[in-house]
MIGUMAR-305634 format. One record per residue (C-alpha): z, x, y. Coordinates in steps of 0.2 Angstrom, whole numbers, padded with zeros to 4 digits, always signed. Example, Ala and Ser with C-alpha at 12.3 -4.5 7.8 and 13.67 -1.06 7.14 Angstrom:
+0039+0062-0022
+0036+0068-0005
//
This chain:
+0046+0411-0037
+0033+0401-0027
+0019+0412-0021
+0014+0410-0003
-0004+0404-0001
-0016+0417+0006
-0019+0417+0025
-0032+0423+0037
-0022+0439+0040
-0023+0443+0021
-0042+0440+0021
-0043+0451+0037
-0034+0465+0029
-0043+0464+0012
-0060+0464+0022
-0055+0477+0035
-0060+0466+0050
-0050+0457+0063
-0042+0439+0060
-0054+0433+0074
-0069+0439+0064
-0063+0430+0048
-0060+0414+0058
-0078+0414+0064
-0085+0417+0047
-0074+0403+0040
-0079+0391+0054
-0097+0395+0053
-0100+0403+0069
-0118+0410+0069
-0116+0426+0079
-0108+0436+0065
-0117+0451+0057
-0123+0446+0040
-0115+0461+0032
-0098+0457+0039
-0101+0439+0033
-0103+0446+0016
-0088+0457+0017
-0077+0442+0022
-0084+0430+0009
-0080+0444-0004
-0062+0446+0002
-0060+0427+0003
-0065+0427-0016
-0053+0441-0020
-0038+0434-0011
-0041+0416-0016
-0040+0410+0002
-0044+0392+0005
-0047+0386+0022
-0035+0372+0029
-0047+0358+0032
-0036+0350+0046
-0035+0367+0055
-0053+0370+0053
-0058+0353+0060
-0048+0357+0076
-0059+0372+0079
-0076+0365+0073
-0073+0347+0078
-0080+0342+0061
-0071+0334+0046
-0083+0339+0032
-0084+0320+0029
-0098+0308+0030
-0096+0289+0031
-0108+0280+0019
-0109+0262+0026
-0116+0248+0016
-0119+0234+0028
-0122+0215+0024
-0115+0198+0026
-0104+0186+0017
-0088+0186+0006
-0098+0189-0010
-0108+0204-0002
-0097+0218-0010
-0098+0211-0027
-0117+0211-0025
-0117+0229-0020
-0108+0234-0036
-0120+0223-0047
-0136+0230-0040
-0141+0247-0047
-0150+0252-0031
-0134+0255-0022
-0128+0267-0036
-0143+0277-0035
-0141+0279-0016
-0123+0285-0019
-0129+0297-0032
-0142+0305-0021
-0130+0306-0006
-0116+0313-0016
-0127+0326-0025
-0133+0333-0008
-0116+0333+0000
-0108+0343-0014
-0120+0357-0012
-0115+0358+0006
-0096+0356+0003
-0095+0339+0011
-0088+0323+0005
-0093+0304+0007
-0082+0290+0012
-0089+0273+0006
-0086+0259+0019
-0092+0241+0019
-0097+0231+0034
-0099+0213+0028
-0093+0204+0044
-0092+0206+0063
-0074+0212+0061
-0078+0225+0048
-0092+0232+0058
-0080+0235+0072
-0068+0243+0061
-0081+0254+0053
-0087+0260+0070
-0069+0263+0076
-0066+0274+0061
-0081+0285+0063
-0080+0286+0083
-0061+0291+0082
-0066+0307+0072
-0063+0302+0054
-0081+0307+0049
-0094+0318+0056
-0108+0304+0055
-0114+0289+0047
-0127+0285+0033
-0131+0267+0034
-0139+0256+0020
-0141+0239+0027
-0148+0222+0019
-0148+0213+0035
-0165+0212+0044
-0156+0211+0061
-0141+0221+0058
-0131+0225+0074
-0122+0240+0066
-0135+0254+0070
-0135+0249+0088
-0116+0249+0088
-0115+0267+0080
-0128+0273+0093
-0119+0266+0108
-0103+0275+0101
-0113+0291+0100
-0111+0292+0081
-0124+0303+0072
-0133+0290+0062
-0146+0289+0049
-0153+0273+0041
-0160+0270+0023
-0176+0259+0028
-0183+0257+0045
-0174+0244+0055
-0183+0227+0059
-0184+0232+0078
-0187+0248+0087
-0171+0259+0088
-0170+0277+0092
-0162+0282+0075
-0168+0293+0061
-0172+0285+0044
-0180+0287+0027
-0191+0273+0019
-0204+0270+0006
-0222+0265+0008
-0219+0248+0001
-0236+0241+0005
-0243+0255-0007
-0231+0250-0020
-0237+0232-0020
-0254+0238-0021
-0251+0249-0037
-0243+0234-0046
-0258+0223-0042
-0271+0236-0047
-0262+0239-0063
-0261+0221-0068
-0280+0219-0064
-0284+0234-0074
-0275+0226-0089
-0287+0211-0087
-0274+0199-0081
-0282+0184-0072
-0269+0172-0067
-0256+0182-0057
-0240+0177-0049
-0227+0185-0039
-0207+0184-0038
-0204+0189-0020
-0190+0195-0010
-0182+0185+0004
-0196+0184+0018
-0184+0190+0031
-0184+0207+0023
-0197+0219+0029
-0198+0229+0012
-0201+0213+0003
-0214+0207+0015
-0224+0224+0014
-0223+0224-0005
-0231+0206-0006
-0244+0211+0008
-0249+0226-0002
-0251+0216-0019
-0261+0202-0009
-0272+0215-0001
-0276+0224-0018
-0281+0207-0025
-0292+0202-0011
-0301+0219-0013
-0303+0214-0031
-0311+0198-0027
-0295+0188-0032
-0287+0173-0025
-0270+0175-0016
-0256+0172-0030
-0243+0159-0030
-0225+0166-0025
-0208+0160-0030
-0194+0168-0019
-0180+0178-0026
-0165+0186-0020
-0165+0203-0028
-0154+0197-0042
-0156+0194-0060
-0152+0175-0059
-0164+0173-0045
-0178+0181-0055
-0174+0170-0070
-0175+0154-0058
-0191+0160-0050
-0199+0163-0066
-0195+0146-0073
-0202+0138-0057
-0218+0148-0058
-0221+0143-0077
-0217+0125-0072
-0230+0124-0058
-0242+0137-0065
-0240+0137-0084
-0256+0147-0088
-0249+0163-0078
-0252+0179-0088
-0246+0192-0076
-0231+0193-0064
-0226+0206-0051
-0207+0205-0047
-0201+0213-0031
-0187+0222-0040
-0182+0227-0057
-0167+0215-0058
-0178+0200-0055
-0191+0207-0067
-0178+0207-0080
-0173+0189-0076
-0191+0184-0078
-0192+0193-0095
-0177+0184-0101
-0185+0167-0097
-0201+0172-0104
-0193+0177-0121
-0183+0161-0121
-0199+0150-0119
-0208+0160-0133
-0220+0169-0121
-0224+0187-0128
-0222+0201-0116
-0235+0208-0112
-0247+0199-0124
-0245+0182-0116
-0237+0188-0099
-0237+0205-0092
-0222+0209-0081
-0222+0223-0067
-0205+0227-0058
-0201+0238-0043
-0188+0252-0041
-0187+0260-0058
-0169+0257-0060
-0160+0262-0076
-0162+0243-0082
-0181+0246-0082
-0178+0257-0098
-0165+0245-0106
-0175+0229-0102
-0183+0221-0117
-0197+0227-0118
-0195+0242-0107
-0202+0238-0090
-0217+0244-0081
-0212+0247-0063
-0216+0255-0047
-0204+0269-0044
-0195+0271-0028
-0187+0288-0028
-0170+0282-0022
-0160+0297-0026
-0172+0309-0017
-0173+0297-0002
-0154+0296+0000
-0153+0315-0001
-0165+0317+0013
-0155+0304+0023
-0140+0315+0021
-0150+0331+0026
-0156+0322+0041
-0138+0318+0046
-0133+0336+0043
-0146+0342+0055
-0139+0330+0069
-0121+0335+0065
-0126+0354+0066
-0137+0352+0081
-0152+0360+0073
-0163+0344+0076
-0158+0330+0087
-0174+0319+0090
-0176+0304+0079
-0186+0306+0063
-0194+0295+0050
-0197+0301+0033
-0209+0290+0022
-0209+0293+0003
-0223+0288-0009
-0221+0276-0023
-0227+0279-0041
-0232+0268-0055
-0222+0270-0071
-0230+0262-0086
-0220+0256-0101
-0222+0242-0113
-0221+0226-0102
-0238+0228-0094
//
């Protein structure tokens, strides 16, 4: 015989309280005595009651779901996301936080104007409680669209222009400084940079921090070859730097994928790492450990930043904090064998 699922009434009888009291506890209403909350939770555990998510959403107007939106441009964008370990680290940080708070993420992509409109409509119509946005576009219109739709929103990285939205970010300037100081301390004299696209603020700040540290050390500004945060672009940039500056003995790459591409080219050309050319990356992704040799890099605590992003969104959704906040994390130099 099929056993009927426990109901609110069953929990109320088990706890010796009214159905309305059980409903308030299940739905997170705050004006319930803590002792009674404990009674109800114990009764829920004993009866095996599971709240109906759809019914609960009607009461709380919350879905228990968060939209994690990765925003970019172009047909190849989604493939690039899955190839870059940075985005996997963001997902891990968000999921780790949400699981502790009985919430689930929905991964959405916004790679075109039409996709952005679909994403905004999806969240605005009540399919998610809010949006966590990771964007690779300097002038991405998505944050403004979400705010105009009154969707609780938090960004990974500060937007290029002033927008009244909460975000988490890294002190990228300090990260570039750490890389330069390490290479100088290692006695490297002819430094070069594999930089990020110049329209990305994070890349500009990493380069600015690197240059500023060199200037303080009495060094000239280094040559820069532009990359695109991909392994192939790092390899091409390294080849170009060696062609134009064959005596280079130290390289800073603006992310670990480009640093790995640089190491491949150096090995192919018979340059020893770090004896002939020292290499420093940025991010401390998993590939930093598997790189040959293991990569010295500037750690960006992506998982912690992503968890903080989810926490900021939870505060908005629950109404405990509504004013925009910016949380800036500090980088850390992780020394391995490449520099």
